[in-house]
C-alpha positions, 0 to 999 in steps of 0.5 A: 314280357319279352322273354321269360328265360332272359328275366329270370336269368337277370334275377338269378344274376342280381341274386349272385351279385348280392351274395358277392356283395356280402364279401364286403360285409363284416362278421361280429369279429369286425372282419370282412368276409373276404378274409373268411373266404380266403382263410378257407381257401388257404390264403391267410398271410396275417395282415389285413392289408396285403398285395392280394386284398389290395388288388382284390377290393377294387377288382371286387368293386368293378365286378360288383358294379358290371354285374349289377348294370348287366342284371338291371339291363337284362331284367328291363329288356325283358320287361314290356309295357303293361307287364305285371308290377310283381315283375317289376318289383321283384328286383327291387326287393332283391336288391333292398333285401341284399343291401339290408343283409350286408349291413346287418350281417354281424348280427347273423354271425353273432346268432350263428355263433350262439347255436354252437356249444363248447369251444365252437362258440368261443370268440377271440377278442380283436381278431380283426387287429390283434393287439400288440403292447409296447412297454417302456422298457421297449419289450413287446407283448401280446394281449389275449382275451376270449369271449363265449356267445352261447351259454355255459362254461368254458375252460381251455388251454392256449398254444401258439402254431408256427404256420410254416412248421406245424411242429414248432409250437408253444403251449401257455402254462395257463388255463382260460376260464369263461364262466356262464355269467352273462354280460353284455358285449358291445361291438361297434361295427361300421354303421351299427352299434351292436349289443350281444349277450355273452358269457363273462369274458376272460381278462385280458392276459399279457404275454411276451413275444418270446412265447410265439414260436420262431421268435429269435431274440437276437433278431427281434423278428416277432413282426415277421412271425405267422402263426395261428392260436388253438384253444383246447381242451380234452374234448375239442379244439378250435383255431383262430388266425389272427390279423394285424395292420401293417402300420403297427410295424 
C-alpha cells in the first residue's frame, strides 16, 4: 500500500459522502431529510420549493459528485498492485451499503417512530404536501388527520400557532383519538412501496382556513400564513411543520 493514511482518509471521506447522500433520502412522511435538517437549524419556510432549496439541491449534487470522485481518487492512489483484496472490497461495500441505506431509509425512520410511546409516535398525515380543499362555494379548508406507529391509545387536542407571533394561536374545540386497534398503513415512497402497522388512524377532519391564526377574511391571505401544528394532552406535546407545494396556489 502506498500510504495507509491516504487510504483511510479516502475511506473516511467516502463514508462522509454516503452520509451526505442521505439528505436526498426520504422519511416515512415522504419528506426529504434535507428539510428535516433545515428545520433543525430554524430554516422552515412552509414551502417545499423555496429559493433556498432550489439552489441547495444542485449544490448538493455537485458536492457529492466531487467528494465521491476525490475519495475514489485518494483510495486508488493509495493502493499498489498486489495489495490485499480486503482493502479493495471495503470501499465498494461502503458505497453499496450507503446507496441501499438511502433507498430504505423510510423503513429506518418508521422503525424509529415505533420505539417512542405517547405522542412522540404520532405522525401527521401528508406533512409533505399539506392538503388544502377547495369547495364549490370557493371556501378553502384544511384536512387534518394523524397516525400512530407505536402500540397504545392516544388522545390529544390540536392548536395552530403563528410562526411570526407565538402568542397568536388557535385551539380546536375537538379531541382527536387514536385507539390501539392495529391497521396496516401503506406508504408509496420513491422506488419503494412500504407497509407499516399502526394504530387505527383518526378520521380526516376538515376545518376552514379561518381557524388559522393570522387569517384575515378581507385579505383572504391564507396562502401567506406560516404556522405550526401542535398536538398536546395533559402529559406531553409534539410539534409538526406542514409543507405546501407552490403549485397549490
